N, C-alpha and C positions, 0 to 999 in steps of 0.2 A: 210383402214390403215390410220394411223396418218400423217400429212403433216409433213415434216422435217422443221426445224426453217430456216428463211432466215438469222437469226444471232443469236449468243449464246455467252454468257460469262459463262464460267466454273470456279467456285471457283477463281475469278481473285482476285489479290491483287495488289495494286500500291502503292509504296514507293516512297516519295519525301525526299530531304535532312531535311526537317522540320519534316518529320514522315509520317506514313502510312495515306493515303488519301481515299482509298476504299478497303473494302473487309475484310474477304474473301465474295464474293459477285457472285451469279448465277442469270441468266437473259437469258429467251429464248422468242424470237418474232416470231410468225407465219408469213406466207406471207398476207399482207393485213391487218395485225391486226395494231389497234390504241392503242398505250400503253403510260399512262403518268407516270413519274418520278417526285416523289414529295418528299420534304425533307427539313431540314433546312440548312442554308447556311453553306458550307465546308463540306456537307457530301458525296460528289464525285460524284453528277449528271451530271456535265459537264464532269467529268473524264469518267464516264461510257460511255457517248455518244462520245467521242473522240476515247475510245476503240472501239466502235461499226463502228466508221466511219474510222478505221484503220490510224489514224492520231497519235496513241501513241500506246506502246507496254506494256502488263502487267508486273509487276515485278514476278509474279507468276500466274500461272493458265494458261486458254487457251480461245483464241477468235476464234470461226468459223463465217465465212461471206460466205455465198451463192451467194451473188451478186458480179459480177465482175467488171472489170474497167468501170468507169463512170455510174455505176448502183446505186450508193450511192450519196445522195447530203445532204450539209448541211446547215441550216440557223441559222444564229448567231443572238445574241441579237441586234446586230448594223447590219445595213444592208450591212457595207462595200463595199460599191459601189464605181468604179472609179470616182472620182469628175469630171474628164475633159471628161468623155464619156457621150453620151446621153443614155437614158434609153434603146434603142434598143440595142446599142452596149455592154452595160452591160450584158444585157440578153443573148447576142449571144457569149459572151466571153468563156464559157465552149466548145461550138460546135467549135469556131476557133481554141481553145487549141488543140482539138481532129482532126483537120485537115479538117473538113466539109467544103465544098466551101463556099465562102463569100455570094453568093445570098442565097444559100439554108439555111445558117446560119441565115441571116436577115430574111428571110421568116418564120423561126422557130420560132425566137425571137418575131416575131410580132404577130404570134398566141398565143405565151404564154403569151405576154402581154394583148392580148383580153381576154386570159382565167382569167386573174385577174382583169379584168374591166379596164384595162389602154389603151384601144384601142384610139389613138390620142394622147398619151403623148410619142410617140417613140422619138420624138426629144428633150425632155426636160432633163435638166442636174440635177444631185441630189440637187443641192442647190436649183432648182425651186421646189421641190417636198416636199409636207407635210411629217411629220413621218409615217402615214400609206400608203402614195403613196410608198414612198422608200422601206417601208418593202415590199410590193405588188411586187416592181421590183425585190428585193433581192429573193421573192417566185418564181416568173416567171423564173427567172435565175436558182433556185434549180429544177424547173419542166421541163425545156426547153430539158433535156435529157431523160425524160420520166423514173425516176430512180425506182428500185423496193424496195429502202428503203430510207425513207425521214428522217433527223433528226433535231428537230428542239428544239434549245437552248435558252428558254425562248423569242422567238422572238417578243412578245407583250409587254414585261415589261416595255418599254419606253413609252408605248402609253396611251391614255385615254381610260376610259372604253367604251364608245359609239364604238372607232375604234377598240378595243380589240375583244369586241363581235361580229362585223362586219366581222372581219378577221377570226375569229373562225368558223363563218358559211361558210365564202369562202373556208376555208381548208377542211371542210367536203364535200363541191360541187365539189372541186377539186378532192378528193379522190376518188368520186364516179366515175369520169372518167376514171381513170387508176389503181385504187387501189393499191398504193403502201403500203408497210409497213410504218408506222409512229412511231417513239418516240418522244415523245413532254415532256422538261422539263420545269417545273413551280414550282414556291412557291405558287401559288394560288389553294386553295383546289377547289372551286368552278369552276374554270378554267377547272381544272384537271376532274372533274366530267363531265363536258359539253362535252369536247374535246373527251376524251379516251373510249374505250370499257374496259380496264382494267387500273387501278391505282396502282402503287406499290409506296409505302412508304419508306423512306428510314432512318435509324437512323442517330444520330448526326456522325461525322467523326471518323474513317473509316466508311463510309457507309456499312450498311448491310439491308438486306430485313426484314422491319417490320411490313410488313402486306400488302396485295392485295385485291382490291375490283374490283368486276367485275359489270359493268354498264349494265343492260339489257334493252336497250332501241335502237331505230332504228337510224341510220344515213343516211342523216343529220338529226339533231334533228327534232322533230315537233315544230310548234309553241307552245309558252308557257311550254316548256320542264321544265325551271328553276321554274315553279311553282308547278311541280308535286310531287308526293310521293316518287316516283322511286328517282328524283334527289336530294331532300331533305335527304333523307335515305343514299344514297351514300356519299354526302358531309359530314354527321354526321359521319359515318363509318371511312371514311378518316381522318377526323378531330381526332376522337379517337385513331386511328393509329398512328398519327402525334403527338400527345399528349404522347403517350406511347414512342415513338422513341425520342421526347426531353428529356425524363426521363432517357434514358438509357446511360451509361456511354461510 
């Protein structure tokens, strides 16, 4: 029997005062699946992510989310950390807001920092962290509640290529541990082909589905995956879909 989606957008449309930003758009995410959304600026990728997060309502259409309260986490392009708080306190924040006892929250936050390779940085303030370390803190904060749905809105966009690649591998290794469903928004075709099991390309705004590509390769990716025929074929297919999407009105 097919598994019910953990999240689903059904014929959604989103209108803003400046005009329609998204849709009609359909999207379904299976439990444990990693999907990348790719498209030109202004195509509605982040709008779709906000719908999935429950941060916004569609003008028309329906959003279905199987995950309950506390089971969805979002990582934005900027780390959005509290500048006055330590890494440990930043990561513990979702647990504190949920009423978790202080020591239990701190213990779980310390474990989350260990999972993202920041053991020993518990007392550091955001200003003392590199861009990559700050993003790891943000990722630890998203993972500390063990979400079933993890939404990543261009989290690596401001980072250098070496840091981006390292964090992509880290996300895969973290995914293996708890298998959340992940939606990853990016402008980068090769990053999408590396990160996701399925890549959905969106048209220019208002965004619609312009094509989907499945990447049949193991996760985490094997060493040298970027040099393989499977990776090159996926990247070329996504690029063709993106070229077509850019040409659509």
